[in-house]
VOBA-1610 file (N, C-alpha, C; in pm, whole numbers, padded with zeros to 5 digits, always signed):
BEGIN
Met+03216+01728+01222Met+03206+01603+01130Met+03023+01583+01043Ser+03033+01586+00939Ser+02955+01639+00869Ser+02836+01462+00838Arg+02737+01517+00834Arg+02627+01384+00810Arg+02571+01369+00696Lys+02507+01229+00671Lys+02451+01229+00493Lys+02347+01361+00488Pro+02319+01392+00396Pro+02191+01480+00332Pro+02086+01453+00432His+01993+01532+00487His+01866+01487+00476His+01773+01517+00348His+01672+01431+00345His+01631+01491+00225His+01428+01510+00288Tyr+01371+01606+00208Tyr+01256+01613+00230Tyr+01174+01718+00179Phe+01036+01764+00129Phe+00973+01846+00065Phe+00903+01924+00190Pro+00931+02060+00113Pro+00865+02196+00151Pro+00736+02210+00127Cys+00687+02168+00078Cys+00575+02183+00023Cys+00487+02057-00078Gly+00359+02032-00102Gly+00300+01954-00158Gly+00177+02002-00209Asn+00137+01851-00295Asn-00013+01868-00357Asn-00080+01819-00257Thr-00168+01869-00205Thr-00254+01793-00086Thr-00406+01874-00128Ala-00518+01744+00000Ala-00624+01773-00037Ala-00668+01920+00005Lys-00577+02013+00027Lys-00569+02151+00092Lys-00550+02221-00048Gly-00506+02157-00155Gly-00461+02213-00282Gly-00286+02271-00218Tyr-00227+02295-00329Tyr-00083+02316-00312Tyr-00071+02411-00148Tyr+00034+02347-00066Tyr+00038+02373+00069Tyr+00170+02397+00063Ser+00226+02510+00080Ser+00370+02567+00145Ser+00427+02521+00300Leu+00559+02500+00313Leu+00601+02515+00446Leu+00695+02601+00457Tyr+00704+02671+00356Tyr+00870+02718+00312Tyr+00883+02844+00447Glu+00787+02902+00496Glu+00811+03012+00586Glu+00860+02932+00705Ala+00881+02785+00748Ala+00906+02730+00870Ala+01070+02688+00806Val+01036+02644+00685Val+01152+02573+00635Val+01325+02669+00629Leu+01230+02788+00587Leu+01359+02876+00572Leu+01363+03006+00722Glu+01298+02938+00788Glu+01305+02991+00943Glu+01489+02957+01003Gly+01516+03037+01034Gly+01687+03106+01061Gly+01825+03102+00946Ile+01746+03103+00819Ile+01838+03124+00768Ile+01832+03266+00721Asn+01904+03339+00701Asn+01986+03446+00648Asn+02026+03524+00535Gln+02078+03411+00465Gln+02109+03476+00335Gln+02071+03320+00235Val+02026+03384+00096Val+01975+03293-00034Val+02013+03351-00147Phe+02076+03241-00194Phe+02106+03222-00320Phe+01999+03199-00407Leu+01953+03270-00501Leu+01835+03249-00589Leu+01971+03225-00732Leu+01888+03090-00810Leu+01904+03067-00888Leu+01828+03054-00984Glu+01842+03205-01111Glu+01725+03178-01242Glu+01803+03155-01324Gly+01711+03147-01458Gly+01749+03161-01601Gly+01745+03022-01646Gly+01773+02995-01788Gly+01757+02846-01823Gly+01608+02778-01761Ser+01614+02656-01786Ser+01494+02548-01773Ser+01526+02526-01632Arg+01396+02443-01559Arg+01401+02402-01448Arg+01473+02236-01396Gly+01491+02199-01531Gly+01561+02084-01501Gly+01709+02108-01484Ala+01721+02213-01553Ala+01894+02289-01583Ala+01920+02322-01442Arg+01805+02392-01370Arg+01843+02447-01242Arg+01842+02356-01146Ser+01793+02239-01187Ser+01773+02173-01053Ser+01891+02060-01057Leu+01998+02063-01162Leu+02084+02002-01203Leu+02208+02099-01131Cys+02168+02185-01155Cys+02301+02323-01107Cys+02267+02268-00923Ile+02167+02285-00843Ile+02164+02264-00739Ile+02220+02105-00676Gln+02181+02000-00776Gln+02242+01867-00732Gln+02382+01906-00763Ser+02415+01923-00824Ser+02568+02005-00889Ser+02664+02007-00753Val+02590+02121-00714Val+02637+02219-00576Val+02652+02137-00449Ser+02561+02034-00465Ser+02518+02002-00329Ser+02613+01838-00337Glu+02653+01824-00407Glu+02786+01704-00407Glu+02877+01743-00367Thr+02945+01871-00448Thr+03095+01915-00369Thr+03066+01991-00276Leu+02937+02028-00256Leu+02964+02084-00065Leu+03000+01983+00029Arg+02920+01853-00047Arg+02893+01744+00074Arg+03037+01719+00074Ala+03143+01701-00053Ala+03232+01637-00082Ala+03325+01736+00021Asn+03303+01840+00060Asn+03389+01917+00117Asn+03322+01904+00271Gly+03259+01849+00279Gly+03251+01817+00412Gly+03115+01916+00515Glu+03035+01966+00380Glu+02909+02055+00456Glu+02810+01892+00470Ser+02698+01993+00582Ser+02578+01911+00670Ser+02483+01924+00561Leu+02427+01903+00458Leu+02321+01996+00385Leu+02155+01924+00452Asp+02068+01986+00380Asp+01939+01921+00393Asp+01902+01970+00194Ile+01868+01855+00174Ile+01805+01848-00005Ile+01657+01854-00013Leu+01598+01974-00076Leu+01422+01979-00078Leu+01405+01940-00230His+01272+01876-00176His+01252+01798-00329His+01122+01906-00382Cys+01110+01875-00510Cys+00944+01923-00585Cys+00847+01812-00566Pro+00783+01849-00529Pro+00660+01755-00557Pro+00588+01769-00744Phe+00610+01860-00747Phe+00541+01878-00929Phe+00662+01761-01057His+00802+01755-00998His+00865+01636-01078His+00935+01553-01022Pro+00925+01459-01000Pro+01032+01345-00940Pro+01174+01396-01005Asp+01221+01499-01085Asp+01330+01473-01143Asp+01407+01601-01082Trp+01304+01700-00988Trp+01331+01794-01022Trp+01395+01887-00827Leu+01503+01914-00819Leu+01523+02007-00678Leu+01536+02129-00708Glu+01425+02164-00578Glu+01404+02273-00535Glu+01520+02349-00449Gly+01603+02274-00380Gly+01693+02361-00353Gly+01761+02298-00244Leu+01842+02380-00152Leu+01983+02292-00045Leu+01986+02435+00025Leu+01986+02344+00144Leu+02034+02422+00275Leu+02127+02403+00393Leu+02230+02508+00399Leu+02322+02472+00523Leu+02247+02518+00633Thr+02171+02502+00697Thr+02074+02533+00840Thr+02202+02530+00919Asp+02336+02496+00967Asp+02440+02534+01037Asp+02476+02718+00999Lys+02468+02706+00874Lys+02551+02821+00829Lys+02454+02915+00830Gly+02320+02899+00821Gly+02228+02993+00772Gly+02212+03021+00645Ile+02204+02947+00519Ile+02237+02978+00405Ile+02198+02886+00338Ala+02085+02899+00213Ala+01991+02808+00135Ala+02036+02862-00023Leu+02014+02780-00128Leu+02062+02755-00277Leu+01898+02748-00326Leu+01797+02831-00385Leu+01670+02782-00403Leu+01649+02841-00538Asp+01564+02735-00621Asp+01488+02814-00733Asp+01417+02907-00756Cys+01398+02959-00881Cys+01350+03089-00838Cys+01212+03064-00891Asp+01179+02951-00946Asp+01051+02938-00941Asp+00977+02889-00837Val+01030+02893-00732Val+00917+02867-00588Val+00882+03021-00506Ser+00758+03056-00592Ser+00741+03247-00558Ser+00730+03246-00425Glu+00709+03175-00330Glu+00669+03171-00199Glu+00781+03257-00124Ile+00903+03250-00181Ile+01046+03250-00153Ile+01040+03421-00081Arg+00972+03483-00149Arg+01021+03657-00159Arg+00910+03672-00049Lys+00856+03615-00014Lys+00783+03691+00082Lys+00826+03639+00270Phe+00911+03501+00232Phe+00957+03486+00347Phe+01094+03562+00385Val+01189+03605+00261Val+01332+03611+00301Val+01333+03798+00225Ser+01415+03826+00333Ser+01405+04027+00257Ser+01486+03993+00165Ala+01455+04076+00068Ala+01555+04144-00035Ala+01677+04140-00035Asp+01709+04211+00084Asp+01854+04243+00123Asp+01942+04105+00138Ala+01855+04015+00138Ala+01896+03870+00182Ala+01935+03807+00083Ile+01886+03824+00007Ile+01881+03746-00177Ile+01976+03780-00260Gln+02071+03677-00337Gln+02171+03681-00446Gln+02074+03650-00524Val+02098+03706-00659Val+02056+03636-00767Val+02163+03584-00854Ile+02145+03459-00875Ile+02265+03413-00962Ile+02200+03373-01090Val+02227+03398-01206Val+02150+03392-01370Val+02216+03273-01428Met+02160+03150-01460Met+02247+03073-01577Met+02152+03130-01718Glu+02283+03197-01788Glu+02251+03194-01937Glu+02155+03076-01996Thr+02094+03057-02080Thr+02084+03002-02185Thr+02073+02996-02343Glu+02104+02919-02429Glu+02100+02945-02602Glu+01900+02969-02590Asn+01907+03029-02708Asn+01750+03070-02732Asn+01678+02982-02849Asn+01756+02918-02928Asn+01691+02883-03084Asn+01643+02741-02983Gln+01574+02692-02898Gln+01468+02624-02885Gln+01356+02668-02789Leu+01322+02760-02799Leu+01221+02830-02747Leu+01051+02836-02850Leu+00989+02783-02757Leu+00813+02760-02773Leu+00794+02931-02805Pro+00715+02867-02888Pro+00639+03023-02939Pro+00557+03059-02856Ala+00544+03153-02851Ala+00463+03232-02711Ala+00340+03191-02699Asp+00222+03160-02803Asp+00071+03108-02811Asp+00109+02974-02756Arg+00154+02918-02751Arg+00228+02713-02716Arg+00229+02755-02587Lys+00351+02827-02601Lys+00369+02872-02423Lys+00286+02869-02319Gly+00212+02996-02376Gly+00058+02975-02308Gly-00061+02888-02289Val-00087+02818-02393Val-00137+02700-02362Val-00159+02585-02327Leu+00020+02570-02277Leu+00061+02469-02190Leu+00043+02482-02059Thr+00105+02662-02033Thr+00068+02711-01912Thr-00027+02713-01832Ala-00164+02764-01910Ala-00266+02733-01844Ala-00341+02572-01846Arg-00270+02476-01923Arg-00342+02391-01884Arg-00276+02310-01805Val-00158+02324-01777Val-00062+02336-01616Val-00157+02303-01503Ala-00169+02455-01518Ala-00272+02503-01409Ala-00387+02431-01365Ala-00438+02438-01494Ala-00622+02372-01467Ala-00579+02172-01393Glu-00485+02157-01505Glu-00496+01966-01411Glu-00430+01994-01289Tyr-00361+02090-01259Tyr-00374+02086-01079Tyr-00468+02099-01007Glu-00576+02180-01079Glu-00660+02217-01014Glu-00789+02103-01001Lys-00742+02021-01085Lys-00825+01885-01084Lys-00776+01790-00998Ala-00663+01818-01002Ala-00572+01694-00891Ala-00596+01746-00794Tyr-00636+01858-00727Tyr-00642+01927-00583Tyr-00795+01877-00551Ala-00871+01892-00671Ala-01004+01859-00618Ala-01044+01694-00595Ala-00982+01593-00687Ala-00947+01452-00641Ala-00892+01452-00550Phe-00808+01524-00448Phe-00729+01499-00323Phe-00808+01535-00217Ser-00919+01635-00245Ser-01048+01677-00145Ser-01099+01635-00109Ala-01176+01533-00261Ala-01309+01438-00242Ala-01199+01292-00131Ser-01106+01249-00226Ser-01090+01120-00140Ser-01002+01185-00016Leu-00971+01265+00053Leu-00982+01379+00209Leu-01115+01350+00279Lys-01223+01352+00233Lys-01388+01312+00230Lys-01388+01150+00266Ala-01367+01083+00176Ala-01401+00990+00184Ala-01318+00903+00316His-01158+00943+00334His-01126+00905+00438His-01127+00946+00542Asp-01212+01072+00557Asp-01273+01123+00645Asp-01370+01086+00761Asp-01470+00980+00619Asp-01571+00858+00667Asp-01495+00767+00734Ile-01421+00730+00694Ile-01309+00584+00730Ile-01282+00594+00881Glu-01243+00724+00930Glu-01188+00770+01073Glu-01271+00798+01169Asp-01435+00830+01071Asp-01538+00861+01181Asp-01552+00696+01205Ile-01547+00584+01179Ile-01601+00422+01195Ile-01495+00442+01323Tyr-01358+00444+01321Tyr-01247+00430+01403Tyr-01296+00496+01517Ile-01354+00623+01519Ile-01341+00737+01579Ile-01451+00694+01694Ser-01550+00608+01639Ser-01711+00619+01712Ser-01682+00445+01821Gln-01533+00392+01771Gln-01518+00283+01847Gln-01415+00277+01924Met-01310+00418+01944Met-01178+00440+01993Met-01195+00456+02151Asp-01150+00366+02229Asp-01094+00413+02375Asp-01011+00565+02369Phe-01063+00638+02415Phe-00974+00802+02430Phe-00909+00816+02543Ser-00933+00755+02634Ser-00860+00718+02758Ser-00747+00635+02766Glu-00759+00517+02657Glu-00654+00468+02652Glu-00534+00533+02578Ala-00649+00552+02492Ala-00507+00664+02408Ala-00445+00735+02438Asp-00474+00859+02553Asp-00435+00918+02605Asp-00339+00893+02691Gln-00391+00813+02789Gln-00259+00760+02873Gln-00121+00650+02782Leu-00144+00606+02669Leu-00064+00553+02536Leu+00050+00717+02522Ala-00023+00829+02539Ala+00090+00926+02460Ala+00121+00947+02614Gln+00094+00934+02684Gln+00150+00987+02838Gln+00243+00907+02830Arg+00233+00740+02804Arg+00308+00635+02864Arg+00480+00698+02783Leu+00435+00725+02648Leu+00548+00723+02527Leu+00602+00831+02575Ile+00581+00991+02628Ile+00603+01047+02637Ile+00731+01055+02774Gln+00657+01018+02881Gln+00728+00967+02963Gln+00892+00877+02966Thr+00849+00783+02866Thr+00971+00672+02815Thr+01064+00800+02733Phe+00996+00858+02648Phe+01063+00957+02573Phe+01195+01066+02681Tyr+01132+01124+02752Tyr+01187+01244+02834Tyr+01222+01183+02994Gly+01115+01107+03054Gly+01133+01097+03193Gly+01116+01263+03230Glu+01249+01281+03321Glu+01213+01425+03384Glu+01298+01507+03337Gln+01405+01440+03217Gln+01501+01598+03126Gln+01418+01679+03083Thr+01491+01787+03101Thr+01452+01928+03035Thr+01620+01946+02966Ala+01593+01997+02850Ala+01680+02004+02746Ala+01771+02209+02748Gly+01725+02256+02867Gly+01783+02420+02908Gly+01789+02460+02827Lys+01700+02477+02750Lys+01713+02619+02640Lys+01603+02608+02580Thr+01583+02686+02487Thr+01472+02703+02367Thr+01424+02642+02236Ala+01372+02552+02227Ala+01359+02458+02105Ala+01359+02478+02007Val+01448+02453+01924Val+01411+02480+01710Val+01302+02379+01677Val+01191+02449+01668Val+01086+02348+01597Val+01098+02355+01457Lys+01118+02249+01365Lys+01152+02266+01267Lys+01013+02209+01174His+00915+02225+01064His+00791+02145+01017His+00827+02165+00893Arg+00797+02015+00808Arg+00853+01975+00696Arg+00780+01891+00621Phe+00760+01826+00535Phe+00676+01724+00437Phe+00798+01593+00474Leu+00773+01512+00483Leu+00850+01358+00496Leu+00817+01324+00362Gly+00694+01327+00285Gly+00623+01234+00180Gly+00582+01346+00086Ala+00492+01332-00027Ala+00408+01401-00134Ala+00352+01345-00235Ala+00260+01389-00278Ala+00177+01306-00392Ala+00283+01337-00504Thr+00341+01289-00578Thr+00340+01299-00720Thr+00358+01230-00837Pro+00385+01344-00971Pro+00340+01203-01066Pro+00355+01095-01112Asp+00445+01071-00957Asp+00506+00909-00994Asp+00435+00810-00857Gly+00320+00889-00778Gly+00254+00817-00706Gly+00344+00905-00586Ala+00285+00835-00430Ala+00305+00880-00311Ala+00441+00868-00299Ala+00527+00934-00273Ala+00684+00942-00254Ala+00722+00960-00103Asp+00828+00944+00001Asp+00864+00958+00110Asp+00996+00962+00124Phe+01060+00996+00225Phe+01144+00965+00299Phe+01234+00941+00425Ile+01101+00858+00467Ile+01168+00788+00592Ile+01258+00703+00634Pro+01329+00624+00512Pro+01462+00571+00559Pro+01550+00683+00493Asn+01546+00760+00485Asn+01657+00844+00516Asn+01647+00959+00659Leu+01582+01018+00670Leu+01557+01068+00775Leu+01607+01000+00895Thr+01559+00860+00892Thr+01573+00784+01047Thr+01694+00695+01004Ala+01768+00713+00943Ala+01876+00646+00906Ala+01966+00646+00999Asp+01987+00749+01060Asp+02075+00756+01225Asp+02027+00734+01312Ile+01912+00743+01335Ile+01818+00685+01458Ile+01856+00576+01545Lys+01861+00563+01652Lys+01880+00494+01738Lys+01772+00410+01767Lys+01663+00496+01825Lys+01544+00387+01823Lys+01456+00482+01794Arg+01337+00409+01685Arg+01249+00463+01594Arg+01085+00335+01624Tyr+00999+00420+01650Tyr+00844+00356+01655Tyr+00782+00368+01555Phe+00766+00245+01519Phe+00665+00238+01397Phe+00520+00289+01454Ile+00477+00349+01429Ile+00305+00345+01455Ile+00227+00254+01352Lys+00131+00169+01376Lys+00065+00130+01336Lys-00086+00148+01359Gly-00195+00120+01300Gly-00323+00129+01339Gly-00455+00184+01190Arg-00539+00202+01237Arg-00644+00281+01127Arg-00640+00445+01092Ala-00722+00425+00989Ala-00739+00601+01028Ala-00853+00667+01166Gly-00807+00793+01204Gly-00899+00808+01360Gly-00841+00728+01437Ser-00737+00619+01466Ser-00717+00586+01521Ser-00628+00648+01633Gly-00606+00777+01600Gly-00526+00858+01724Gly-00367+00867+01700Lys-00322+00863+01583Lys-00189+00828+01531Lys-00117+00969+01541Ser-00222+01095+01470Ser-00155+01226+01489Ser-00179+01263+01550Thr-00282+01337+01655Thr-00298+01353+01782Thr-00206+01325+01885Met-00162+01176+01896Met-00052+01111+01961Met+00083+01212+01942Leu+00094+01196+01812Leu+00210+01256+01760Leu+00232+01402+01805Lys+00111+01459+01729Lys+00112+01638+01808Lys+00171+01621+01978Lys+00087+01561+02078Lys+00128+01558+02166Lys+00257+01590+02255Ile+00333+01457+02183Ile+00476+01401+02174Ile+00557+01554+02107Ala+00554+01628+02024Ala+00586+01720+01989Ala+00588+01795+02081Ala+00479+01835+02160Ala+00398+01942+02215Ala+00592+01975+02322Ala+00528+01798+02432Ala+00589+01788+02516Ala+00746+01796+02479Gly+00834+01785+02387Gly+00964+01774+02350Gly+00981+01934+02355Ala+00879+01983+02290Ala+00901+02123+02260Ala+00923+02167+02398Asp+00845+02205+02487Asp+00788+02245+02639Asp+00911+02228+02770Lys+01023+02094+02712Lys+01103+02036+02775Lys+01235+02147+02694Gly+01273+02172+02582Gly+01309+02246+02483Gly+01415+02208+02403Phe+01360+02049+02382Phe+01427+01969+02282Phe+01408+01969+02175Asp+01558+02009+02069Asp+01458+02079+01883Asp+01384+01907+01877Val+01267+02022+01798Val+01148+01907+01737Val+01170+01957+01602Glu+01176+01813+01526Glu+01163+01795+01327Glu+01035+01742+01358Ile+00960+01822+01298Ile+00755+01785+01331Ile+00751+01750+01102Tyr+00711+01638+01105Tyr+00672+01568+00963Tyr+00511+01590+00930His+00485+01699+00833His+00344+01709+00884His+00289+01582+00724Cys+00180+01548+00683Cys+00127+01471+00631Cys+00102+01481+00456Gly+00157+01462+00380Gly+00165+01508+00233Gly-00001+01526+00206Phe-00083+01437+00279Phe-00209+01456+00202Phe-00281+01543+00256Asp-00286+01568+00405Asp-00370+01635+00502Asp-00257+01731+00557Pro-00242+01828+00566Pro-00115+01906+00619Pro-00146+01942+00782Asn-00310+01912+00800Asn-00307+01920+00930Asn-00317+01813+01050Ser-00251+01733+00988Ser-00180+01587+01047Ser-00092+01567+01064Leu+00013+01513+01159Leu+00108+01484+01154Leu+00154+01347+01110Asp+00288+01278+01014Asp+00329+01153+00995Asp+00465+01115+01099Met+00539+01222+01111Met+00647+01160+01216Met+00703+01239+01305Val+00761+01270+01370Val+00875+01312+01504Val+00969+01304+01511Ile+01115+01370+01540Ile+01230+01335+01506Ile+01281+01422+01648Leu+01348+01338+01733Leu+01433+01445+01825Leu+01562+01391+01805Arg+01625+01458+01744Arg+01777+01390+01686Arg+01843+01420+01871Glu+01856+01515+01922Glu+01901+01517+02057Glu+01909+01363+02103Leu+01761+01310+02138Leu+01733+01200+02201Leu+01760+01060+02127Gly+01805+01086+01962Gly+01818+00949+01915Gly+01696+00901+01905Leu+01559+00975+01879Leu+01454+00938+01868Leu+01349+00949+01766Ala+01270+00863+01713Ala+01198+00885+01574Ala+01072+00785+01626Ile+00964+00872+01594Ile+00810+00779+01613Ile+00726+00882+01470Phe+00678+00729+01366Phe+00599+00757+01268Phe+00496+00685+01236Asp+00417+00783+01173Asp+00322+00655+01098Asp+00354+00581+01029Ser+00329+00460+01074Ser+00413+00369+00925Ser+00282+00273+00877Thr+00191+00341+00827Thr+00079+00287+00747Thr+00095+00341+00635Ala+00038+00275+00548Ala-00007+00302+00377Ala-00049+00451+00312Pro+00058+00494+00254Pro+00132+00494+00195Pro+00256+00485+00156His+00331+00545+00314His+00456+00530+00372His+00462+00397+00484Glu+00420+00262+00444Glu+00463+00145+00518Glu+00552+00106+00550Tyr+00615+00083+00671Tyr+00743+00045+00673Tyr+00783-00092+00776Glu+00874-00147+00764Glu+00791-00285+00900Glu+00968-00256+00940Pro+01009-00280+01126Pro+01132-00290+01184Pro+01248-00362+01126Glu+01358-00284+01114Glu+01409-00385+01043Glu+01586-00388+01140Lys+01556-00290+01240Lys+01685-00279+01381Lys+01599-00372+01497Glu+01694-00410+01551Glu+01675-00498+01649Glu+01621-00377+01802Ser+01622-00275+01717Ser+01620-00121+01878Ser+01458-00099+01797Asp+01410-00112+01696Asp+01248-00118+01599Asp+01194-00139+01704Glu+01067-00004+01717Glu+00920-00116+01811Glu+00812-00058+01760Ile+00724-00129+01774Ile+00616-00125+01669Ile+00515-00080+01799Val+00388+00027+01806Val+00301+00068+01850Val+00226+00085+01772Asp+00116-00052+01787Asp-00040-00057+01722Asp-00188-00022+01806Met-00184+00140+01722Met-00334+00211+01763Met-00412+00101+01782Tyr-00468+00033+01642Tyr-00574-00035+01659Tyr-00632-00214+01754Asp-00467-00222+01814Asp-00487-00352+01921Asp-00510-00251+02053Leu-00407-00169+02067Leu-00472-00099+02177Leu-00562+00010+02217Cys-00650+00065+02119Cys-00718+00202+02163Cys-00876+00150+02106Ile-00875+00063+02000Ile-00998+00041+01920Ile-01070-00084+01959Ala-01238-00092+01969Ala-01281-00188+02051Ala-01246-00274+01955Pro-01205-00468+02005Pro-01218-00559+01927Pro-01327-00584+01821Gly-01256-00631+01727Gly-01385-00667+01627Gly-01414-00551+01570Thr-01396-00401+01547Thr-01451-00286+01471Thr-01425-00384+01309Asp-01303-00449+01229Asp-01280-00406+01155Asp-01387-00554+01086Glu-01392-00647+01163Glu-01474-00718+01143Glu-01637-00659+01099Ala-01676-00598+01182Ala-01838-00557+01278Ala-01889-00440+01141Phe-01734-00324+01068Phe-01800-00300+00945Phe-01735-00254+00859Ser-01675-00411+00807Ser-01651-00436+00717Ser-01694-00366+00544Ala-01793-00391+00550Ala-01909-00325+00431Ala-01900-00175+00414Glu-01900-00105+00521Glu-01909+00048+00515Glu-01737+00063+00474Ile-01597+00029+00586Ile-01498-00013+00514Ile-01429-00047+00394Asp-01476-00102+00368Asp-01445-00127+00202Asp-01519-00016+00103Arg-01675+00001+00128Arg-01685+00090+00039Arg-01602+00224+00036Thr-01595+00280+00162Thr-01530+00400+00156Thr-01386+00385+00152Thr-01324+00307+00163Thr-01191+00273+00126Thr-01149+00254-00027Gln-01224+00225-00121Gln-01290+00216-00251Gln-01228+00327-00290Ala-01369+00414-00245Ala-01376+00597-00310Ala-01269+00660-00284Tyr-01189+00637-00150Tyr-01089+00718-00095Tyr-00954+00707-00195Lys-00893+00539-00225Lys-00803+00520-00345Lys-00804+00566-00508Glu-00978+00519-00461Glu-01001+00575-00690Glu-00986+00725-00688Lys-01013+00840-00574Lys-01019+00919-00610Lys-00858+00985-00575Met-00793+00922-00526Met-00632+00926-00493Met-00547+00935-00659Lys-00588+00777-00689Lys-00577+00723-00837Lys-00554+00864-00894Asp-00729+00899-00880Asp-00750+01056-01035Asp-00660+01165-01030Gly-00618+01198-00898Gly-00515+01328-00795Gly-00404+01257-00883Ile-00360+01189-00924Ile-00221+01093-00948Ile-00165+01148-01077Thr-00319+01054-01163Thr-00323+01027-01302Thr-00376+01259-01350Tyr-00387+01323-01258Tyr-00394+01423-01325Tyr-00264+01528-01304Leu-00140+01487-01162Leu-00029+01525-01156Leu+00032+01478-01241Ser-00009+01362-01311Ser+00089+01292-01449Ser+00107+01343-01553Lys-00016+01403-01560Lys-00104+01491-01739Lys+00011+01600-01727Ala+00007+01690-01575Ala+00063+01821-01555Ala+00195+01807-01586Lys+00281+01666-01579Lys+00387+01702-01583Lys+00458+01642-01711Ser+00412+01573-01821Ser+00373+01563-01924Ser+00416+01690-02038Met+00301+01838-01971Met+00330+01918-02024Met+00437+02005-02015Leu+00452+01955-01823Leu+00591+02075-01784Leu+00736+02049-01837Asp+00678+01882-01892Asp+00796+01832-01968Asp+00856+01932-02137Glu+00708+01951-02217Glu+00671+02015-02298Glu+00784+02146-02301Leu+00707+02216-02178Leu+00776+02339-02183Leu+00933+02375-02120Glu+00988+02224-02078Glu+01126+02251-02012Glu+01232+02251-02172Arg+01142+02162-02248Arg+01199+02155-02369Arg+01213+02254-02461Gly+01106+02327-02410Gly+01129+02520-02499Gly+01163+02622-02417Lys+01309+02599-02357Lys+01335+02712-02251Lys+01504+02682-02281Gly+01502+02636-02333Gly+01663+02637-02417Gly+01755+02559-02385Cys+01868+02557-02394Cys+01972+02462-02284Cys+02081+02521-02236Ala+02183+02559-02159Ala+02272+02605-02123Ala+02393+02508-02167Glu+02477+02639-02224Glu+02623+02505-02291Glu+02691+02522-02149Glu+02759+02396-02161Glu+02836+02335-02108Glu+02913+02404-01976Gly+02995+02522-02059Gly+03060+02574-02004Gly+03003+02748-01865Gln+02903+02749-01948Gln+02815+02844-01863Gln+02783+02752-01775Phe+02711+02628-01775Phe+02647+02561-01632Phe+02728+02515-01557Gln+02907+02531-01569Gln+03005+02472-01489Gln+03038+02601-01429Arg+03072+02705-01461Arg+03097+02847-01435Arg+02968+02861-01313Val+02870+02817-01375Val+02750+02866-01232Val+02768+02820-01095Cys+02787+02663-01146Cys+02805+02624-01073Cys+02923+02645-00923Ser+03078+02642-01002Ser+03173+02721-00980Ser+03123+02860-00878Ile+03090+02913-00945Ile+03054+03081-00830Ile+02973+03043-00731Leu+02856+02931-00756Leu+02779+02911-00610Leu+02854+02865-00504Val+02926+02776-00568Val+03003+02688-00392Val+03128+02789-00393Ser+03172+02830-00450Ser+03250+03015-00368Ser+03170+03080-00320Glu+03081+03143-00354Glu+02991+03191-00296Glu+02926+03156-00126Ile+02876+03016-00176Ile+02827+02986-00046Ile+02974+02954+00040Thr+03029+02909+00012Thr+03146+02902+00133Thr+03218+02977+00144Glu+03242+03079+00095Glu+03351+03216+00124Glu+03325+03256+00275
//
């Protein structure tokens, strides 16, 4: 029986710059259909059309989203079959997939709308410049975020945090082992986009029986605890989905153990959720691990650094939005595929993928 598609980001606009997890995302993929030609938007629509047909045919899919443009898809995966359909603009694909495993499918377009070469060059350079400014702003925001973390770290009971992690590990796994080698997957559950922060936590956890919502502050040990839970699961042979923070990829935001029906995630801004099911449970790191009164004792410093963090994040999103506007102009200059050609390419892809 097929499942509903899982949605996530394979790469992100982060405080470390453009950060790709494609090497991990494509692990286990042995056949790639690479879609070329036409505009990025047209290729995205093709990926969407193919995904809908495959879904109607009973296939289980992963849908890969693009952090540069909210309307674009970067590809889809049929992980059970080791097959991927990917957009050619993701340049790192060829680093992680052998040439023998790649089959190129070209979408031809009419050329009467092409931009002059000099205008295209100017726009391309300006897009790159806006991304660099965005990454610099996110880096400055991370510095302010680290300053906030330092406050809470100084007031943290590390022994209690470790005991909490061990209690959850015992609750999750007990003495169970899976009796196999774990499959560990690395992804982004969210990303900074031109429209602001986006995430797919509701989609990714929709069919999970037991969800743990981690509350707390920056520096209260949320990511460290997630790393310990993920490592323990992998050591016991359980498949682990590890979701990295779209702001700081060195941090984790969520761990899913689908074999056990468990998910635990950072439920603080910008992906703050509240329990909806009776089985949902809150783990409050601030109450459990941070000295009482820390918010009040350091309120002035926390307010100052939080304001700096938010301002730089806002600046970064503004730069991404400017880049998107220029990408849209570039898109309009790439020509359009005829309806018949579009449908033929979609049909070819569905046939090739399902044969």
